[in-house]
N, CA, C and O atoms as CSV, one atom per row, in Angstrom:
chain,resi,resn,atom,element,x,y,z
A,1,UNK,N,N,-4.577,32.816,20.133
A,1,UNK,CA,C,-5.812,33.509,20.127
A,1,UNK,C,C,-6.674,33.050,21.145
A,1,UNK,O,O,-7.474,33.880,21.576
A,2,UNK,N,N,-6.691,31.983,21.598
A,2,UNK,CA,C,-7.376,31.692,22.766
A,2,UNK,C,C,-6.954,31.302,24.006
A,2,UNK,O,O,-7.769,30.894,24.833
A,3,UNK,N,N,-5.533,31.390,24.294
A,3,UNK,CA,C,-4.421,31.237,24.876
A,3,UNK,C,C,-4.226,29.572,25.526
A,3,UNK,O,O,-3.661,29.287,26.581
A,4,UNK,N,N,-4.731,28.825,24.764
A,4,UNK,CA,C,-4.602,27.435,25.382
A,4,UNK,C,C,-2.934,26.967,24.858
A,4,UNK,O,O,-2.226,27.406,23.952
A,5,UNK,N,N,-2.738,26.014,25.761
A,5,UNK,CA,C,-1.292,25.640,25.688
A,5,UNK,C,C,-0.946,24.276,25.282
A,5,UNK,O,O,0.209,23.900,25.082
A,6,UNK,N,N,-2.185,23.421,25.149
A,6,UNK,CA,C,-2.332,22.170,24.677
A,6,UNK,C,C,-2.169,22.037,22.701
A,6,UNK,O,O,-2.272,23.055,22.016
A,7,UNK,N,N,-2.008,21.160,22.302
A,7,UNK,CA,C,-2.219,20.717,20.920
A,7,UNK,C,C,-1.837,21.656,20.022
A,7,UNK,O,O,-2.563,21.973,19.080
A,8,UNK,N,N,-0.426,22.288,20.281
A,8,UNK,CA,C,-0.193,23.536,19.694
A,8,UNK,C,C,0.670,23.164,18.434
A,8,UNK,O,O,1.542,22.301,18.338
A,9,UNK,N,N,0.206,24.026,17.516
A,9,UNK,CA,C,0.867,23.911,16.230
A,9,UNK,C,C,1.531,25.194,15.288
A,9,UNK,O,O,1.007,26.300,15.421
A,10,UNK,N,N,2.341,25.085,14.621
A,10,UNK,CA,C,2.945,26.326,13.892
A,10,UNK,C,C,2.089,27.108,13.300
A,10,UNK,O,O,1.182,26.364,12.926
A,11,UNK,N,N,1.808,28.388,12.941
A,11,UNK,CA,C,0.610,29.074,12.209
A,11,UNK,C,C,1.490,30.039,11.814
A,11,UNK,O,O,2.373,30.602,12.460
A,12,UNK,N,N,1.088,30.186,10.481
A,12,UNK,CA,C,1.997,31.230,9.422
A,12,UNK,C,C,1.044,32.378,9.340
A,12,UNK,O,O,-0.073,32.313,8.825
A,13,UNK,N,N,1.722,33.716,10.041
A,13,UNK,CA,C,0.633,34.644,10.233
A,13,UNK,C,C,0.017,35.606,8.963
A,13,UNK,O,O,-1.050,36.220,8.924
A,14,UNK,N,N,1.166,35.494,7.878
A,14,UNK,CA,C,0.142,36.034,6.594
A,14,UNK,C,C,-0.576,34.711,5.574
A,14,UNK,O,O,-1.026,34.769,4.429
A,15,UNK,N,N,-0.463,33.616,6.477
A,15,UNK,CA,C,-1.383,32.635,5.775
A,15,UNK,C,C,-0.594,32.093,4.681
A,15,UNK,O,O,-1.201,31.313,3.947
A,16,UNK,N,N,0.633,32.333,4.408
A,16,UNK,CA,C,1.477,31.854,3.274
A,16,UNK,C,C,1.911,30.516,3.688
A,16,UNK,O,O,2.292,30.625,4.854
A,17,UNK,N,N,2.023,29.425,3.327
A,17,UNK,CA,C,2.584,28.474,4.253
A,17,UNK,C,C,4.199,28.322,3.629
A,17,UNK,O,O,4.914,27.646,4.370
A,18,UNK,N,N,4.741,28.741,2.635
A,18,UNK,CA,C,5.683,28.675,1.929
A,18,UNK,C,C,6.885,29.547,2.731
A,18,UNK,O,O,8.087,29.284,2.704
A,19,UNK,N,N,6.164,30.778,3.531
A,19,UNK,CA,C,7.071,31.605,3.868
A,19,UNK,C,C,7.419,31.503,5.388
A,19,UNK,O,O,6.860,31.937,6.395
A,20,UNK,N,N,8.869,30.563,5.120
A,20,UNK,CA,C,9.229,30.267,6.783
A,20,UNK,C,C,9.807,31.367,7.448
A,20,UNK,O,O,10.697,31.015,8.223
A,21,UNK,N,N,9.642,32.336,7.413
A,21,UNK,CA,C,10.587,33.502,8.083
A,21,UNK,C,C,9.915,33.281,9.444
A,21,UNK,O,O,8.739,32.975,9.644
A,22,UNK,N,N,11.044,33.531,10.485
A,22,UNK,CA,C,10.789,33.204,12.019
A,22,UNK,C,C,9.669,34.215,12.306
A,22,UNK,O,O,8.754,33.845,13.042
A,23,UNK,N,N,9.650,35.672,11.707
A,23,UNK,CA,C,8.768,36.912,12.163
A,23,UNK,C,C,7.240,36.212,11.941
A,23,UNK,O,O,6.273,36.429,12.671
A,24,UNK,N,N,7.253,35.340,10.786
A,24,UNK,CA,C,6.022,35.270,9.949
A,24,UNK,C,C,5.422,33.680,10.968
A,24,UNK,O,O,4.525,33.002,10.467
A,25,UNK,N,N,5.801,33.420,11.831
A,25,UNK,CA,C,5.643,32.021,12.778
A,25,UNK,C,C,5.533,32.213,13.799
A,25,UNK,O,O,6.364,32.902,14.390
A,26,UNK,N,N,4.313,31.604,14.505
A,26,UNK,CA,C,3.969,31.635,15.765
A,26,UNK,C,C,3.191,30.250,16.457
A,26,UNK,O,O,2.533,29.473,15.764
A,27,UNK,N,N,3.359,30.104,17.752
A,27,UNK,CA,C,2.186,29.171,18.113
A,27,UNK,C,C,0.888,29.190,18.212
A,27,UNK,O,O,0.435,30.046,18.973
A,28,UNK,N,N,0.106,28.466,17.644
A,28,UNK,CA,C,-1.705,28.510,18.207
A,28,UNK,C,C,-2.182,27.181,18.477
A,28,UNK,O,O,-1.443,26.246,18.168
A,29,UNK,N,N,-3.236,26.959,18.976
A,29,UNK,CA,C,-4.138,25.761,19.440
A,29,UNK,C,C,-4.687,25.185,17.979
A,29,UNK,O,O,-5.167,25.834,17.049
A,30,UNK,N,N,-4.458,23.759,18.083
A,30,UNK,CA,C,-5.023,23.198,16.651
A,30,UNK,C,C,-6.417,23.922,16.167
A,30,UNK,O,O,-6.567,24.224,14.984
A,31,UNK,N,N,-7.183,24.119,16.916
A,31,UNK,CA,C,-8.523,24.635,16.752
A,31,UNK,C,C,-8.517,25.913,16.240
A,31,UNK,O,O,-9.152,26.196,15.224
A,32,UNK,N,N,-7.629,26.982,17.060
A,32,UNK,CA,C,-7.546,28.143,16.628
A,32,UNK,C,C,-6.948,28.229,14.996
A,32,UNK,O,O,-7.418,28.829,14.030
A,33,UNK,N,N,-5.997,27.566,15.088
A,33,UNK,CA,C,-5.311,27.300,13.514
A,33,UNK,C,C,-6.175,26.932,12.612
A,33,UNK,O,O,-6.058,27.321,11.450
A,34,UNK,N,N,-7.278,26.042,13.048
A,34,UNK,CA,C,-8.172,25.338,11.947
A,34,UNK,C,C,-8.799,26.630,11.396
A,34,UNK,O,O,-8.680,27.010,10.231
A,35,UNK,N,N,-9.591,27.361,12.525
A,35,UNK,CA,C,-10.406,28.540,12.528
A,35,UNK,C,C,-9.767,29.453,11.726
A,35,UNK,O,O,-10.544,30.063,10.992
A,36,UNK,N,N,-8.849,29.687,11.644
A,36,UNK,CA,C,-8.117,30.907,11.126
A,36,UNK,C,C,-7.611,30.764,9.656
A,36,UNK,O,O,-7.404,31.698,8.881
A,37,UNK,N,N,-7.484,29.715,9.461
A,37,UNK,CA,C,-7.102,28.664,8.200
A,37,UNK,C,C,-8.003,29.074,7.413
A,37,UNK,O,O,-7.827,29.740,6.393
A,38,UNK,N,N,-9.352,28.562,8.003
A,38,UNK,CA,C,-10.505,28.722,7.271
A,38,UNK,C,C,-11.066,29.611,6.972
A,38,UNK,O,O,-11.683,29.623,5.907
A,39,UNK,N,N,-11.042,30.958,8.039
A,39,UNK,CA,C,-11.639,32.116,7.341
A,39,UNK,C,C,-10.320,32.771,6.519
A,39,UNK,O,O,-10.697,33.700,5.804
A,40,UNK,N,N,-8.978,32.542,6.445
A,40,UNK,CA,C,-8.372,33.161,5.526
A,40,UNK,C,C,-8.397,32.892,4.111
A,40,UNK,O,O,-8.232,33.727,3.222
A,41,UNK,N,N,-8.690,31.254,3.928
A,41,UNK,CA,C,-9.367,30.574,2.914
A,41,UNK,C,C,-10.346,31.145,2.206
A,41,UNK,O,O,-10.397,31.473,1.020
A,42,UNK,N,N,-11.179,31.228,3.150
A,42,UNK,CA,C,-12.936,31.824,2.369
A,42,UNK,C,C,-12.196,33.239,1.922
A,42,UNK,O,O,-12.292,33.507,0.724
A,43,UNK,N,N,-11.511,34.118,2.708
A,43,UNK,CA,C,-11.257,35.422,2.162
A,43,UNK,C,C,-10.321,35.319,1.090
A,43,UNK,O,O,-10.124,36.463,0.682
A,44,UNK,N,N,-9.729,34.589,0.516
A,44,UNK,CA,C,-8.331,34.426,-0.357
A,44,UNK,C,C,-7.316,34.818,-0.326
A,44,UNK,O,O,-6.629,35.185,-1.280
A,45,UNK,N,N,-6.952,34.800,1.221
A,45,UNK,CA,C,-5.521,35.383,1.618
A,45,UNK,C,C,-4.533,34.636,2.303
A,45,UNK,O,O,-4.679,34.101,3.403
A,46,UNK,N,N,-3.413,34.626,1.518
A,46,UNK,CA,C,-2.475,33.604,1.635
A,46,UNK,C,C,-2.700,32.668,1.094
A,46,UNK,O,O,-3.679,32.469,0.375
A,47,UNK,N,N,-1.291,31.463,1.500
A,47,UNK,CA,C,-1.005,30.286,-0.034
A,47,UNK,C,C,-1.101,28.881,0.776
A,47,UNK,O,O,-0.370,28.784,1.762
A,48,UNK,N,N,-1.534,28.314,0.605
A,48,UNK,CA,C,-1.527,26.656,1.188
A,48,UNK,C,C,-0.112,26.072,0.543
A,48,UNK,O,O,0.642,26.588,-0.281
A,49,UNK,N,N,-0.073,25.336,0.942
A,49,UNK,CA,C,1.054,24.314,0.272
A,49,UNK,C,C,0.624,22.835,0.092
A,49,UNK,O,O,0.150,22.261,1.071
A,50,UNK,N,N,0.740,22.239,-0.971
A,50,UNK,CA,C,0.539,20.894,-1.296
A,50,UNK,C,C,0.936,19.741,-1.109
A,50,UNK,O,O,1.571,19.173,-1.997
A,51,UNK,N,N,0.706,19.234,-0.129
A,51,UNK,CA,C,1.673,18.135,0.283
A,51,UNK,C,C,1.367,17.262,-0.784
A,51,UNK,O,O,0.294,16.920,-1.282
A,52,UNK,N,N,2.902,16.888,-1.100
A,52,UNK,CA,C,2.957,15.252,-2.421
A,52,UNK,C,C,3.389,14.536,-2.050
A,52,UNK,O,O,4.536,14.570,-1.605
A,53,UNK,N,N,2.653,13.575,-2.074
A,53,UNK,CA,C,3.703,11.875,-1.582
A,53,UNK,C,C,3.748,11.333,-3.009
A,53,UNK,O,O,2.638,11.227,-3.529
A,54,UNK,N,N,4.666,11.012,-3.663
A,54,UNK,CA,C,4.125,10.211,-5.089
A,54,UNK,C,C,4.048,8.804,-4.696
A,54,UNK,O,O,3.367,8.151,-5.487
A,55,UNK,N,N,4.384,8.339,-4.021
A,55,UNK,CA,C,4.987,6.868,-3.562
A,55,UNK,C,C,5.537,6.137,-4.715
A,55,UNK,O,O,6.542,6.643,-5.215
A,56,UNK,N,N,5.124,5.136,-5.201
A,56,UNK,CA,C,5.878,4.619,-5.728
A,56,UNK,C,C,6.445,5.465,-7.685
A,56,UNK,O,O,5.678,6.030,-8.464
A,57,UNK,N,N,7.349,5.315,-7.801
A,57,UNK,CA,C,7.279,6.073,-9.320
A,57,UNK,C,C,7.271,5.267,-10.422
A,57,UNK,O,O,6.866,5.642,-11.522
A,58,UNK,N,N,7.855,3.773,-10.092
A,58,UNK,CA,C,7.569,2.884,-11.076
A,58,UNK,C,C,7.276,1.743,-10.632
A,58,UNK,O,O,7.114,1.607,-9.420
A,59,UNK,N,N,7.156,0.783,-11.406
A,59,UNK,CA,C,6.575,-0.605,-11.234
A,59,UNK,C,C,7.686,-1.765,-10.454
A,59,UNK,O,O,7.365,-2.841,-9.951
A,60,UNK,N,N,9.039,-1.173,-10.539
A,60,UNK,CA,C,10.265,-1.724,-9.755
A,60,UNK,C,C,9.940,-1.305,-8.363
A,60,UNK,O,O,9.723,-2.151,-7.496
A,61,UNK,N,N,9.897,0.101,-8.098
A,61,UNK,CA,C,9.637,0.583,-6.344
A,61,UNK,C,C,8.495,0.043,-6.037
A,61,UNK,O,O,8.405,-0.316,-4.863
A,62,UNK,N,N,7.381,-0.173,-6.863
A,62,UNK,CA,C,5.812,-0.699,-6.259
A,62,UNK,C,C,6.320,-2.294,-5.704
A,62,UNK,O,O,6.162,-2.837,-4.611
A,63,UNK,N,N,7.079,-2.825,-7.131
A,63,UNK,CA,C,6.686,-4.230,-6.372
A,63,UNK,C,C,8.286,-4.736,-4.928
A,63,UNK,O,O,8.484,-5.787,-4.320
A,64,UNK,N,N,8.897,-3.678,-4.921
A,64,UNK,CA,C,9.887,-3.971,-4.221
A,64,UNK,C,C,8.903,-3.383,-2.570
A,64,UNK,O,O,9.134,-3.831,-1.447
A,65,UNK,N,N,8.173,-2.646,-2.803
A,65,UNK,CA,C,7.329,-1.932,-1.629
A,65,UNK,C,C,6.164,-3.371,-1.119
A,65,UNK,O,O,5.842,-3.720,0.017
A,66,UNK,N,N,5.917,-3.725,-1.943
A,66,UNK,CA,C,4.920,-4.657,-2.038
A,66,UNK,C,C,5.754,-6.567,-1.210
A,66,UNK,O,O,5.293,-7.477,-0.521
A,67,UNK,N,N,6.905,-6.306,-1.757
A,67,UNK,CA,C,7.911,-7.724,-1.307
A,67,UNK,C,C,8.183,-7.107,0.334
A,67,UNK,O,O,8.178,-8.013,1.167
A,68,UNK,N,N,8.383,-5.902,0.823
A,68,UNK,CA,C,8.951,-5.807,1.614
A,68,UNK,C,C,7.884,-5.458,2.305
A,68,UNK,O,O,8.424,-5.016,3.320
A,69,UNK,N,N,6.396,-5.309,2.522
A,69,UNK,CA,C,5.117,-4.932,3.411
A,69,UNK,C,C,4.914,-6.251,3.874
A,69,UNK,O,O,4.881,-7.174,3.060
A,70,UNK,N,N,4.778,-6.442,5.041
A,70,UNK,CA,C,3.951,-7.103,5.555
A,70,UNK,C,C,2.706,-7.067,6.129
A,70,UNK,O,O,2.720,-6.471,7.206
A,71,UNK,N,N,1.477,-7.552,5.749
A,71,UNK,CA,C,-0.064,-7.280,6.216
A,71,UNK,C,C,-0.391,-6.506,7.454
A,71,UNK,O,O,-0.306,-7.210,8.460
A,72,UNK,N,N,-0.651,-5.582,7.622
A,72,UNK,CA,C,-1.032,-5.620,8.889
A,72,UNK,C,C,-0.011,-4.552,9.478
A,72,UNK,O,O,-0.476,-3.605,10.112
A,73,UNK,N,N,1.138,-4.648,9.325
A,73,UNK,CA,C,2.227,-3.727,9.956
A,73,UNK,C,C,2.125,-2.499,9.197
A,73,UNK,O,O,1.716,-2.381,8.041
A,74,UNK,N,N,2.671,-1.328,10.214
A,74,UNK,CA,C,3.078,-0.525,9.742
A,74,UNK,C,C,4.722,-0.164,9.317
A,74,UNK,O,O,5.545,0.266,10.125
A,75,UNK,N,N,4.938,-0.381,8.175
A,75,UNK,CA,C,6.242,-0.447,7.691
A,75,UNK,C,C,6.951,0.116,6.453
A,75,UNK,O,O,6.595,-0.716,5.619
A,76,UNK,N,N,7.416,0.642,6.056
A,76,UNK,CA,C,8.306,1.243,4.903
A,76,UNK,C,C,7.200,0.749,3.764
A,76,UNK,O,O,6.123,1.315,3.573
A,77,UNK,N,N,7.619,-0.267,3.139
A,77,UNK,CA,C,6.618,-0.626,2.218
A,77,UNK,C,C,5.048,-0.269,2.045
A,77,UNK,O,O,4.287,-0.105,1.091
A,78,UNK,N,N,4.971,-0.238,3.211
A,78,UNK,CA,C,3.115,-0.349,3.425
A,78,UNK,C,C,2.793,1.079,3.217
A,78,UNK,O,O,1.732,1.426,2.697
A,79,UNK,N,N,4.065,2.249,3.778
A,79,UNK,CA,C,3.607,3.719,3.287
A,79,UNK,C,C,4.280,3.511,1.912
A,79,UNK,O,O,4.600,4.700,1.909
A,80,UNK,N,N,4.583,3.239,1.202
A,80,UNK,CA,C,4.742,3.426,-0.055
A,80,UNK,C,C,3.824,3.128,-0.624
A,80,UNK,O,O,3.502,3.984,-1.448
A,81,UNK,N,N,3.057,2.092,-0.586
A,81,UNK,CA,C,1.821,1.438,-1.109
A,81,UNK,C,C,0.723,2.310,-0.744
A,81,UNK,O,O,-0.154,2.705,-1.512
A,82,UNK,N,N,0.812,2.521,0.210
A,82,UNK,CA,C,-0.407,3.794,0.394
A,82,UNK,C,C,-0.391,4.863,-0.305
A,82,UNK,O,O,-1.420,5.272,-0.841
A,83,UNK,N,N,0.918,5.566,-0.428
A,83,UNK,CA,C,0.791,7.136,-1.024
A,83,UNK,C,C,1.307,6.725,-2.323
A,83,UNK,O,O,2.255,7.391,-2.740
A,84,UNK,N,N,0.808,5.590,-3.185
A,84,UNK,CA,C,0.946,5.458,-4.382
A,84,UNK,C,C,-0.712,5.706,-4.666
A,84,UNK,O,O,-1.621,5.025,-4.192
A,85,UNK,N,N,-0.851,6.890,-5.589
A,85,UNK,CA,C,-2.432,7.213,-6.100
A,85,UNK,C,C,-2.927,5.581,-6.755
A,85,UNK,O,O,-2.254,4.748,-7.362
A,86,UNK,N,N,-4.422,5.567,-6.323
A,86,UNK,CA,C,-4.992,4.210,-6.796
A,86,UNK,C,C,-4.859,3.789,-7.976
A,86,UNK,O,O,-4.603,2.618,-8.252
A,87,UNK,N,N,-5.072,5.004,-9.066
A,87,UNK,CA,C,-4.770,4.831,-10.334
A,87,UNK,C,C,-3.830,4.466,-10.885
A,87,UNK,O,O,-3.904,3.888,-11.970
A,88,UNK,N,N,-2.382,4.786,-10.094
A,88,UNK,CA,C,-1.060,4.197,-10.339
A,88,UNK,C,C,-1.262,2.909,-9.703
A,88,UNK,O,O,-0.273,2.329,-10.152
A,89,UNK,N,N,-1.704,2.265,-9.153
A,89,UNK,CA,C,-1.612,1.063,-8.391
A,89,UNK,C,C,-2.136,0.193,-9.446
A,89,UNK,O,O,-1.508,-0.702,-10.010
A,90,UNK,N,N,-3.552,0.604,-9.691
A,90,UNK,CA,C,-4.232,-0.087,-10.825
A,90,UNK,C,C,-3.360,-0.534,-12.017
A,90,UNK,O,O,-3.342,-1.725,-12.327
A,91,UNK,N,N,-2.475,0.582,-12.846
A,91,UNK,CA,C,-1.721,0.418,-13.991
A,91,UNK,C,C,-0.794,-0.536,-13.481
A,91,UNK,O,O,-0.712,-1.536,-14.194
A,92,UNK,N,N,0.043,-0.538,-12.309
A,92,UNK,CA,C,0.856,-1.432,-11.629
A,92,UNK,C,C,0.149,-2.750,-11.579
A,92,UNK,O,O,0.862,-3.705,-11.889
A,93,UNK,N,N,-0.601,-2.913,-11.386
A,93,UNK,CA,C,-1.808,-4.320,-11.124
A,93,UNK,C,C,-1.617,-4.641,-12.912
A,93,UNK,O,O,-1.212,-5.784,-13.124
A,94,UNK,N,N,-1.871,-3.732,-14.265
A,94,UNK,CA,C,-2.357,-4.416,-15.168
A,94,UNK,C,C,-1.053,-4.672,-15.978
A,94,UNK,O,O,-1.004,-5.148,-17.113
A,95,UNK,N,N,-0.026,-4.283,-15.220
A,95,UNK,CA,C,1.184,-4.228,-15.907
A,95,UNK,C,C,1.806,-5.795,-15.399
A,95,UNK,O,O,2.286,-6.557,-16.238
A,96,UNK,N,N,1.723,-6.201,-13.770
A,96,UNK,CA,C,2.331,-6.983,-13.447
A,96,UNK,C,C,1.081,-8.826,-14.058
A,96,UNK,O,O,1.314,-10.034,-14.108
A,97,UNK,N,N,0.143,-8.138,-14.299
A,97,UNK,CA,C,-1.022,-9.598,-15.021
A,97,UNK,C,C,-0.332,-9.642,-16.593
A,97,UNK,O,O,-0.245,-10.684,-17.242
A,98,UNK,N,N,0.091,-8.439,-17.023
A,98,UNK,CA,C,0.354,-8.784,-18.880
A,98,UNK,C,C,1.748,-9.430,-18.821
A,98,UNK,O,O,2.081,-10.192,-19.728
A,99,UNK,N,N,2.570,-9.165,-17.808
A,99,UNK,CA,C,3.610,-9.812,-17.741
A,99,UNK,C,C,3.452,-11.281,-17.309
A,99,UNK,O,O,3.779,-12.322,-17.879
A,100,UNK,N,N,2.852,-11.048,-16.132
A,100,UNK,CA,C,2.318,-12.979,-15.999
A,100,UNK,C,C,1.611,-13.932,-17.181
A,100,UNK,O,O,1.684,-15.140,-17.406
A,101,UNK,N,N,1.013,-13.017,-17.722
A,101,UNK,CA,C,0.348,-13.811,-18.952
A,101,UNK,C,C,1.138,-13.952,-19.997
A,101,UNK,O,O,0.737,-14.703,-20.886
A,102,UNK,N,N,2.136,-13.438,-20.121
A,102,UNK,CA,C,3.278,-13.446,-21.501
A,102,UNK,C,C,4.563,-14.615,-21.063
A,102,UNK,O,O,5.342,-15.159,-21.845
A,103,UNK,N,N,4.484,-14.785,-19.548
A,103,UNK,CA,C,5.295,-15.812,-18.896
A,103,UNK,C,C,4.354,-17.003,-18.586
A,103,UNK,O,O,4.828,-17.937,-17.940
A,104,UNK,N,N,3.002,-17.057,-19.007
A,104,UNK,CA,C,1.933,-18.696,-18.446
A,104,UNK,C,C,1.951,-18.823,-16.924
A,104,UNK,O,O,1.853,-19.917,-16.367
A,105,UNK,N,N,2.078,-17.678,-16.281
A,105,UNK,CA,C,2.017,-17.928,-15.000
A,105,UNK,C,C,0.976,-17.373,-14.391
A,105,UNK,O,O,1.045,-17.267,-13.167
A,106,UNK,N,N,-0.222,-16.894,-15.088
A,106,UNK,CA,C,-1.455,-16.141,-14.718
A,106,UNK,C,C,-2.438,-17.263,-14.517
A,106,UNK,O,O,-3.599,-16.857,-14.460
A,107,UNK,N,N,-2.314,-18.351,-14.415
A,107,UNK,CA,C,-3.222,-19.408,-13.699
A,107,UNK,C,C,-4.000,-19.032,-12.295
A,107,UNK,O,O,-3.440,-18.635,-11.273
A,108,UNK,N,N,-5.334,-19.234,-12.460
A,108,UNK,CA,C,-6.152,-19.452,-11.451
A,108,UNK,C,C,-6.237,-20.488,-10.548
A,108,UNK,O,O,-5.981,-21.574,-11.067
A,109,UNK,N,N,-6.564,-20.536,-9.136
A,109,UNK,CA,C,-6.416,-21.506,-8.262
A,109,UNK,C,C,-7.145,-22.863,-8.897
A,109,UNK,O,O,-6.595,-23.921,-8.592
A,110,UNK,N,N,-8.070,-22.930,-9.565
A,110,UNK,CA,C,-8.702,-23.975,-10.139
A,110,UNK,C,C,-7.963,-24.624,-10.846
A,110,UNK,O,O,-8.008,-25.854,-10.850
A,111,UNK,N,N,-6.996,-23.819,-11.710
A,111,UNK,CA,C,-6.028,-24.476,-13.015
A,111,UNK,C,C,-5.116,-25.017,-12.142
A,111,UNK,O,O,-4.896,-26.220,-12.280
A,112,UNK,N,N,-4.524,-24.416,-11.263
A,112,UNK,CA,C,-3.650,-25.080,-10.573
A,112,UNK,C,C,-3.887,-26.222,-9.785
A,112,UNK,O,O,-2.965,-27.020,-9.616
A,113,UNK,N,N,-4.861,-26.391,-9.341
A,113,UNK,CA,C,-5.370,-27.516,-8.655
A,113,UNK,C,C,-5.327,-28.803,-10.018
A,113,UNK,O,O,-4.806,-29.917,-10.072
A,114,UNK,N,N,-6.078,-28.062,-10.921
A,114,UNK,CA,C,-5.790,-29.523,-12.209
A,114,UNK,C,C,-4.983,-30.003,-12.362
A,114,UNK,O,O,-5.008,-31.233,-12.416
A,115,UNK,N,N,-3.675,-29.203,-12.535
A,115,UNK,CA,C,-2.393,-29.025,-12.659
A,115,UNK,C,C,-1.752,-29.857,-11.767
A,115,UNK,O,O,-0.633,-30.261,-12.085
A,116,UNK,N,N,-2.314,-30.255,-10.532
A,116,UNK,CA,C,-1.675,-30.739,-9.385
A,116,UNK,C,C,-2.019,-32.100,-9.631
A,116,UNK,O,O,-1.143,-32.949,-9.801
A,117,UNK,N,N,-3.667,-32.460,-9.672
A,117,UNK,CA,C,-4.291,-33.624,-9.810
A,117,UNK,C,C,-3.598,-34.346,-11.258
A,117,UNK,O,O,-3.641,-35.577,-11.254
A,118,UNK,N,N,-3.174,-33.907,-12.087
A,118,UNK,CA,C,-2.487,-34.579,-13.109
A,118,UNK,C,C,-1.041,-35.168,-12.817
A,118,UNK,O,O,-0.619,-36.256,-13.209
A,119,UNK,N,N,-0.453,-34.348,-12.148
A,119,UNK,CA,C,0.660,-34.671,-11.347
A,119,UNK,C,C,0.620,-35.984,-10.700
A,119,UNK,O,O,1.260,-37.034,-10.769
A,120,UNK,N,N,-0.630,-35.408,-9.878
A,120,UNK,CA,C,-0.556,-36.769,-8.752
A,120,UNK,C,C,-0.930,-37.921,-9.462
A,120,UNK,O,O,-0.349,-38.970,-9.183
A,121,UNK,N,N,-2.111,-37.910,-10.645
A,121,UNK,CA,C,-1.898,-38.843,-11.361
A,121,UNK,C,C,-1.080,-39.669,-12.085
A,121,UNK,O,O,-1.162,-40.874,-12.325
A,122,UNK,N,N,-0.131,-38.687,-12.453
A,122,UNK,CA,C,1.205,-39.390,-13.276
A,122,UNK,C,C,1.990,-40.122,-12.376
A,122,UNK,O,O,2.677,-41.006,-12.889
A,123,UNK,N,N,2.065,-39.967,-11.098
A,123,UNK,CA,C,2.889,-40.243,-10.346
A,123,UNK,C,C,2.330,-41.714,-9.520
A,123,UNK,O,O,3.056,-42.520,-8.937
A,124,UNK,N,N,0.876,-41.778,-9.665
A,124,UNK,CA,C,0.335,-43.196,-9.660
A,124,UNK,C,C,0.470,-43.937,-10.599
A,124,UNK,O,O,0.374,-45.158,-10.474
A,125,UNK,N,N,0.759,-43.254,-11.898
A,125,UNK,CA,C,0.983,-44.338,-13.255
A,125,UNK,C,C,2.142,-44.808,-12.856
A,125,UNK,O,O,2.255,-46.030,-12.766
A,126,UNK,N,N,3.367,-43.872,-12.497
A,126,UNK,CA,C,4.682,-44.672,-12.271
A,126,UNK,C,C,5.163,-45.754,-11.034
A,126,UNK,O,O,6.237,-46.309,-10.805
A,127,UNK,N,N,4.152,-45.769,-10.517
A,127,UNK,CA,C,4.380,-46.595,-9.205
A,127,UNK,C,C,3.922,-48.202,-9.614
A,127,UNK,O,O,3.061,-48.339,-10.484
A,128,UNK,N,N,4.428,-49.218,-9.065
A,128,UNK,CA,C,4.227,-50.447,-9.447
A,128,UNK,C,C,2.727,-50.418,-8.799
A,128,UNK,O,O,2.206,-49.585,-8.058
A,129,UNK,N,N,2.130,-51.873,-9.460
A,129,UNK,CA,C,0.942,-52.566,-9.238
A,129,UNK,C,C,0.778,-52.709,-7.748
A,129,UNK,O,O,-0.263,-52.352,-7.195
A,130,UNK,N,N,2.000,-53.333,-6.961
A,130,UNK,CA,C,1.671,-53.821,-5.722
A,130,UNK,C,C,1.747,-52.379,-4.757
A,130,UNK,O,O,1.086,-52.346,-3.719
A,131,UNK,N,N,2.413,-51.446,-5.077
A,131,UNK,CA,C,2.003,-49.749,-4.242
A,131,UNK,C,C,0.737,-49.343,-4.495
A,131,UNK,O,O,0.036,-48.854,-3.609
A,132,UNK,N,N,0.277,-49.530,-5.885
A,132,UNK,CA,C,-1.092,-48.871,-6.033
A,132,UNK,C,C,-2.446,-49.598,-5.606
A,132,UNK,O,O,-3.455,-48.906,-5.470
A,133,UNK,N,N,-2.493,-50.919,-5.401
A,133,UNK,CA,C,-3.109,-52.026,-4.846
A,133,UNK,C,C,-3.270,-52.361,-3.261
A,133,UNK,O,O,-4.167,-52.901,-2.615
A,134,UNK,N,N,-2.059,-51.826,-2.932
A,134,UNK,CA,C,-1.858,-52.159,-1.532
A,134,UNK,C,C,-3.069,-51.885,-0.546
A,134,UNK,O,O,-3.640,-50.795,-0.575
A,135,UNK,N,N,-3.399,-52.751,0.204
A,135,UNK,CA,C,-4.462,-52.250,1.181
A,135,UNK,C,C,-3.837,-51.090,2.212
A,135,UNK,O,O,-2.623,-51.137,2.410
A,136,UNK,N,N,-4.533,-50.171,2.801
A,136,UNK,CA,C,-4.342,-49.182,3.699
A,136,UNK,C,C,-3.882,-49.810,4.603
A,136,UNK,O,O,-4.200,-50.976,4.836
A,137,UNK,N,N,-2.890,-49.012,5.396
A,137,UNK,CA,C,-2.183,-49.013,6.639
A,137,UNK,C,C,-2.892,-48.775,7.596
A,137,UNK,O,O,-3.622,-47.787,7.526
A,138,UNK,N,N,-2.903,-49.675,8.892
A,138,UNK,CA,C,-3.672,-49.519,9.654
A,138,UNK,C,C,-3.066,-48.086,10.752
A,138,UNK,O,O,-1.890,-47.776,10.941
A,139,UNK,N,N,-4.298,-47.426,11.328
A,139,UNK,CA,C,-3.670,-45.858,11.778
A,139,UNK,C,C,-3.544,-46.578,13.387
A,139,UNK,O,O,-4.395,-47.328,13.865
A,140,UNK,N,N,-2.448,-46.209,13.975
A,140,UNK,CA,C,-2.137,-46.567,15.146
A,140,UNK,C,C,-2.686,-45.703,16.049
A,140,UNK,O,O,-2.599,-44.532,15.676
A,141,UNK,N,N,-3.302,-45.886,17.261
A,141,UNK,CA,C,-4.274,-45.326,18.463
A,141,UNK,C,C,-2.952,-44.604,18.865
A,141,UNK,O,O,-2.924,-43.874,19.856
């Protein structure tokens, strides 16, 4: 339309994106393609296809993606996590927490610290009095 040869994209002449007939396809610059698409949408001409990225279909796929993903990386696991709709991610988080509670692994950080302190106290009780009351060792410079 404008004659530009930069930033070219494929346009569907009839506006029906599911019609992939070679006679229906042409090259347009991105700007012209967007403007034409908007004017066709306003006139109710053509049919846009809806892109659908389901993301994780179940908790097992989501968990696998989480385990594969490295934070800040653009990897396959991150792609699945990103494509999973927010409400589905919330549902998976709820399932994970219900399982953790059932197994008793849903402790918060402070609770872990309390358990750790108890364990250290228990270790201290098992040591002999000589070890517990020995003077601290000097630090070498």
